[in-house]
matplotlib code that plots the C-alpha trace (Angstrom):
import matplotlib.pyplot as plt

x = [-53.1, -53.4, -56.9, -56.7, -57.5, -58.5, -58.9, -62.2, -61.7, -64.2, -64.5, -67.5, -69.4, -69.8, -72.7, -73.1, -74.7, -73.7, -70.4, -71.7, -74.5, -72.3, -69.6, -73.2, -71.4, -73.2, -72.8, -70.6, -72.3, -69.7, -69.6, -67.6, -67.0, -64.2, -62.6, -59.4, -58.2, -54.6, -51.4, -51.7, -48.8, -52.2, -53.7, -52.3, -54.1, -52.4, -52.0, -50.3, -48.4, -48.0, -44.2, -43.2, -43.3, -47.4, -47.3, -48.5, -46.1, -45.7, -48.7, -47.6, -49.0, -48.9, -46.8, -44.0, -44.7, -44.3, -41.3, -39.3, -39.9, -42.4, -41.7, -42.8, -45.9, -46.7, -45.3, -42.6, -45.0, -46.8, -43.3, -42.0, -45.5, -45.9, -42.6, -42.6, -45.8, -49.4, -51.1, -54.6, -56.4, -59.6, -62.5, -66.1, -67.3, -70.8, -71.6, -74.8, -73.8, -72.3, -68.6, -66.9, -67.4, -63.9, -61.8, -58.5, -55.8, -54.1, -50.8, -49.0, -50.7, -49.9, -46.4, -46.0, -48.2, -46.3, -42.6, -43.9, -45.3, -42.0, -39.8, -41.9, -41.3, -45.0, -45.2, -46.9, -49.3, -49.8, -53.9, -52.9, -50.9, -52.7, -50.7, -49.7, -47.8, -47.0, -49.9, -53.1, -56.7, -58.9, -61.5, -64.9, -67.4, -69.8, -73.1, -73.9, -77.4, -78.8, -76.2, -76.7, -74.1, -73.1, -70.9, -69.9, -71.1, -74.3, -75.6, -75.3, -78.7, -80.1, -78.3, -79.9, -83.5, -82.8, -81.3, -84.1, -86.9, -85.8, -87.0, -83.9, -83.2, -79.2, -79.1, -80.0, -76.3, -75.5, -78.7, -77.4, -74.0, -75.1, -77.0, -75.0, -71.5, -70.5, -70.5, -66.9, -66.6, -70.5, -69.6, -66.0, -67.4, -70.4, -67.8, -65.3, -68.0, -69.5, -66.1, -65.4, -68.5, -68.5, -69.1, -71.9, -73.7, -73.2, -74.4, -77.6, -78.2, -77.8, -80.2, -82.7, -82.1, -82.3, -85.5, -87.0, -85.4, -87.2, -90.7, -90.3, -88.8, -88.6, -84.9, -84.7, -84.7, -81.2, -79.8, -82.1, -80.4, -77.1, -77.4, -79.0, -75.6, -73.6, -75.6, -74.5, -71.9, -71.0, -70.8, -74.2, -74.6, -71.9, -73.8, -76.5, -74.5, -73.5, -75.5, -77.4, -77.4, -78.8, -77.0, -78.6, -76.9, -74.5, -74.3, -70.8, -69.8, -65.8, -64.8, -61.7, -59.0, -61.0, -64.4, -66.0, -68.2, -69.0, -71.2, -74.1, -75.6, -75.1, -73.1, -70.5, -67.1, -64.6, -61.6, -58.5, -55.5, -53.1, -53.3, -54.7, -55.0, -58.1, -58.7, -61.9, -64.7, -66.9, -69.2, -66.1, -64.0, -61.1, -58.6, -59.7, -56.8, -59.2, -56.6, -55.3, -58.8, -59.9, -56.9, -57.3, -61.3, -62.6, -65.2, -67.2, -70.8, -71.1, -73.3, -72.7, -72.0, -73.4, -71.2, -72.9, -70.7, -69.6, -70.1, -67.9, -68.2, -66.1, -69.3, -66.6, -68.4, -65.8, -66.7, -64.6, -62.3, -59.7, -57.1, -54.2, -54.0, -57.1, -59.2, -62.5, -64.6, -68.0, -68.5, -72.0, -71.5, -74.8, -75.5, -73.8, -71.8, -68.0, -65.3, -63.9, -60.0, -58.9, -54.8, -53.4, -49.9, -50.9, -51.6, -55.3, -57.5, -60.6, -63.5, -66.6, -69.8, -72.6, -73.1, -70.4, -67.9, -64.9, -61.4, -58.5, -58.9, -60.4, -64.3, -65.5, -68.1, -69.2, -66.8, -64.1, -61.0, -57.9, -54.5, -53.2, -50.0, -48.9, -49.1, -50.5, -53.1, -56.8, -60.1, -63.1, -66.2, -69.7, -72.4, -72.2, -71.2, -67.1, -65.1, -62.3, -59.3, -56.1, -54.4, -53.8, -50.3]
y = [100.7, 99.7, 99.3, 95.9, 95.2, 91.1, 89.0, 86.7, 83.1, 82.1, 78.5, 76.2, 76.1, 79.7, 81.9, 84.6, 86.5, 87.3, 88.8, 91.2, 92.4, 92.3, 94.8, 97.1, 96.0, 94.2, 90.1, 89.2, 86.3, 83.7, 82.1, 84.3, 81.9, 83.3, 86.4, 86.1, 88.5, 87.9, 86.6, 83.9, 83.1, 81.8, 84.8, 87.6, 90.5, 93.9, 97.2, 101.0, 102.1, 105.6, 106.7, 109.2, 112.2, 111.4, 110.3, 106.5, 104.2, 101.1, 98.2, 95.1, 92.0, 91.5, 88.7, 90.9, 93.7, 90.7, 89.1, 92.8, 93.1, 90.5, 91.8, 95.2, 94.4, 91.0, 91.6, 89.9, 87.7, 86.8, 85.6, 83.7, 81.8, 81.3, 82.1, 85.0, 84.5, 85.4, 82.6, 83.0, 84.0, 85.2, 84.9, 85.9, 82.4, 82.7, 79.0, 78.7, 74.6, 72.1, 72.3, 69.0, 66.8, 67.5, 67.0, 68.2, 67.0, 68.0, 69.3, 66.2, 64.4, 67.6, 67.6, 63.8, 63.8, 66.9, 65.5, 61.8, 63.9, 65.9, 62.9, 60.8, 63.8, 64.4, 67.7, 69.9, 71.1, 67.3, 66.4, 63.4, 65.4, 65.6, 67.9, 71.6, 72.5, 71.4, 73.2, 72.0, 73.9, 74.2, 77.1, 78.9, 80.0, 82.4, 83.5, 87.0, 85.1, 81.8, 79.2, 75.5, 73.4, 69.4, 69.3, 65.8, 62.2, 61.7, 58.5, 56.0, 55.0, 58.5, 57.7, 53.9, 55.5, 58.4, 55.6, 53.3, 55.5, 55.8, 52.7, 51.6, 48.4, 48.4, 50.6, 48.1, 46.6, 50.1, 50.4, 47.1, 47.6, 50.8, 48.9, 46.2, 47.5, 49.7, 53.6, 54.2, 50.6, 51.2, 54.6, 53.4, 50.1, 52.2, 55.2, 52.8, 50.6, 53.8, 55.2, 51.7, 50.8, 50.1, 53.1, 52.1, 50.1, 53.3, 55.9, 54.0, 53.8, 57.6, 58.1, 56.1, 57.9, 61.6, 60.8, 59.1, 61.9, 64.3, 62.7, 62.6, 66.2, 67.7, 66.7, 64.7, 67.4, 68.3, 65.4, 65.4, 69.3, 67.7, 65.0, 67.6, 69.1, 66.2, 63.4, 59.7, 60.7, 58.7, 61.7, 62.4, 58.7, 59.7, 63.5, 60.9, 59.8, 63.8, 66.4, 68.6, 72.2, 75.6, 78.5, 81.8, 85.4, 85.7, 82.2, 80.2, 76.5, 75.6, 72.5, 70.9, 68.4, 64.9, 66.4, 65.5, 68.7, 70.6, 74.2, 73.6, 77.5, 80.7, 83.6, 83.6, 85.1, 82.1, 82.5, 79.5, 78.8, 79.9, 76.1, 74.3, 71.2, 69.4, 65.5, 65.0, 62.4, 63.7, 65.8, 66.3, 65.2, 65.9, 63.2, 60.9, 59.3, 56.8, 55.2, 58.5, 59.7, 57.0, 57.4, 61.2, 61.0, 60.7, 58.4, 59.5, 61.3, 64.3, 67.3, 70.5, 72.6, 75.8, 78.7, 82.4, 85.4, 86.2, 89.9, 92.0, 95.4, 96.9, 96.1, 92.9, 89.7, 86.8, 84.0, 81.2, 78.6, 76.2, 77.2, 80.4, 81.1, 83.1, 85.1, 86.3, 88.9, 91.2, 94.9, 96.4, 99.8, 101.6, 105.4, 107.7, 105.4, 106.3, 105.3, 102.0, 101.3, 98.3, 98.8, 95.1, 93.8, 91.7, 92.1, 92.2, 92.4, 94.3, 93.5, 95.5, 93.7, 97.0, 100.2, 102.9, 102.7, 104.4, 102.4, 105.4, 107.8, 105.1, 104.8, 101.4, 100.0, 96.9, 94.0, 96.6, 95.7, 96.8, 95.5, 96.8, 96.3, 95.2, 98.0, 100.2, 102.8, 101.7, 103.0, 102.6, 104.6, 105.5, 102.9, 99.2, 95.8, 95.1, 91.4, 91.7, 88.9, 88.5, 85.7, 85.2, 85.0]
z = [-10.8, -14.4, -15.9, -17.7, -22.0, -21.8, -24.1, -24.7, -25.7, -28.2, -26.7, -28.9, -25.6, -25.5, -25.1, -28.0, -26.1, -22.2, -22.4, -24.9, -22.9, -19.5, -21.3, -23.4, -26.4, -29.6, -30.3, -32.7, -33.6, -32.4, -29.5, -26.4, -23.5, -21.5, -20.6, -19.2, -16.1, -15.1, -15.9, -17.6, -20.5, -23.0, -22.8, -20.3, -19.8, -21.0, -19.7, -19.9, -17.3, -16.9, -16.6, -14.2, -16.3, -16.7, -20.6, -21.2, -21.9, -24.0, -23.8, -22.3, -20.7, -17.7, -17.6, -18.9, -16.1, -13.5, -14.5, -14.8, -10.9, -9.2, -5.2, -6.4, -8.2, -6.2, -3.0, -0.7, 1.0, -2.2, -4.2, -1.1, -1.2, -4.5, -6.4, -9.0, -10.7, -10.0, -8.7, -9.9, -12.9, -12.6, -15.7, -16.8, -17.9, -19.9, -21.0, -23.5, -23.7, -21.8, -20.9, -20.7, -17.7, -15.8, -12.6, -12.0, -10.0, -6.5, -6.3, -6.1, -9.0, -11.1, -10.1, -10.6, -14.0, -15.3, -14.6, -16.1, -19.6, -19.7, -19.2, -22.1, -24.4, -24.9, -26.7, -24.7, -27.2, -27.7, -28.4, -26.1, -23.7, -19.9, -17.7, -19.1, -16.0, -12.4, -10.7, -9.6, -10.5, -7.6, -8.6, -7.4, -9.9, -8.4, -10.2, -12.2, -13.7, -12.5, -13.6, -13.7, -13.1, -12.2, -8.8, -7.2, -7.0, -5.5, -3.6, -5.8, -4.7, -6.0, -9.4, -9.4, -9.2, -12.0, -14.6, -13.6, -14.2, -17.8, -18.8, -20.5, -20.6, -21.4, -18.2, -15.8, -15.5, -13.8, -11.9, -10.4, -9.9, -7.7, -5.5, -5.0, -3.7, -1.3, -2.4, -3.9, -5.4, -7.1, -8.8, -9.4, -11.2, -13.0, -14.1, -15.8, -17.7, -18.7, -20.1, -21.3, -22.9, -26.9, -28.5, -31.0, -27.6, -26.0, -28.6, -28.8, -24.8, -24.7, -27.4, -25.4, -22.5, -23.8, -25.3, -21.9, -20.5, -22.6, -21.9, -18.7, -18.1, -14.2, -12.7, -15.6, -18.2, -17.8, -19.3, -22.2, -22.5, -22.4, -24.8, -27.7, -27.3, -27.2, -29.1, -28.4, -25.9, -22.6, -20.7, -20.9, -18.8, -16.4, -15.9, -13.9, -11.7, -10.5, -8.6, -10.6, -9.2, -9.7, -8.4, -7.9, -8.4, -5.5, -5.3, -5.6, -5.8, -5.1, -6.9, -5.2, -6.5, -8.0, -7.7, -11.1, -12.6, -15.7, -16.1, -18.2, -18.9, -17.2, -16.4, -13.6, -12.3, -12.0, -10.2, -10.0, -9.1, -12.2, -14.0, -17.1, -15.8, -16.8, -16.6, -19.0, -18.3, -21.2, -23.3, -25.7, -28.3, -26.7, -25.5, -22.5, -20.5, -18.6, -16.5, -15.3, -14.8, -12.6, -10.4, -9.7, -9.3, -6.0, -5.6, -3.1, -2.3, -1.6, -1.2, -3.6, -0.9, -2.3, -1.2, 0.1, 0.9, 4.7, 5.0, 7.0, 8.7, 5.9, 3.7, 2.1, 1.0, 1.2, -0.5, 1.8, 0.2, 1.4, -0.6, -0.6, -4.3, -4.2, -2.4, -4.5, -2.3, -3.3, -2.9, -3.6, -3.1, -2.2, -3.5, -1.0, 0.9, 2.1, -0.2, 1.0, 1.2, -0.7, 0.4, 0.6, 0.5, -1.9, -5.6, -6.3, -9.5, -9.5, -11.9, -12.1, -12.8, -12.2, -11.7, -12.4, -9.3, -9.1, -8.2, -7.4, -10.3, -12.7, -13.8, -14.4, -16.3, -16.2, -17.3, -16.6, -14.1, -12.9, -11.8, -8.7, -7.3, -4.0, -1.5, -3.4, -1.9, -3.4, -2.6, -4.1, -4.3, -6.3, -7.0, -8.1, -8.0, -7.2, -7.3, -5.5, -6.8, -4.7, -2.8, 0.9, 1.8]

ax = plt.figure().add_subplot(projection="3d")
ax.plot(x, y, z, "-o")
ax.set_aspect("equal")
plt.show()
């Protein structure tokens, strides 16, 4: 196995302290939003593999290591199912402010959208480009600290009650729409109206709604906090259509295609299919492709579905999801426990989030991670918490 060196992305919404505290290093004062572990071309992990003579080789990106011998690194079954690349991306995610309100396409939608923009010669780095690749982006977030987010539409009647309680006259048309239509039509019409509203009028509505949310507190307090970061943004009103969720450490959320969501605050382990496709609904200065967004969003009320891991006799605690590109589980290794064999015929990344466990001959500290090629003998021991990322192949 190989110890990984990983890139921390300094997105503006990132916490300045959460990742440094986990790593046991001093904060820089700058946002540190995501630490990427994997082989995404935007920021691949790097490793220095020990040669057959026992000497350290040259540091290489994991993308190049896999490209040199995909079957050896990923296993034949993984390559046959997903192609010659690592199918998942693992992250530490530290939100100090809300992320953009967003949805992800399913696989067929992503392929069509990517092919369309390629055919129209839209530059891959253009600000108005929607599809960066032809893959879908299901994802799972597991809380390491108390973690707040928005996930899926709540029932229109609940959203209407929340808006009505604010006493803002310009919200009344949305309240009326939410109560006068079947569920899907109500959610579609209101989100369409919010995103299509006159910017100046919407900014005034958001400011009034934020002030009322501040006064009311309680269940309305999150919207005041969101508006503090994004004053005048229509995403503040769109957020009232969604379920507000607070995860406790160890709990998780799965986000499938078409489900609107936003992370608001907290530190977590995130895993996703290896994709960059995001369609934004608000809480962002970036491009919002409203027609494409409305085509992708699933306008149905859902329960957030908080996941808690299922324990096995080996001590592995698995977060069940309906996708094959990733499989996330956790090991809490108590003092004196026997070593655990993690050998699999699929690629793995192991991430330490607490304690001082050992993976093979490598000592791990919080924030440390290793890449384990397919079929390599892998044993973990010691005391601490490890997350295991792999695939279903």
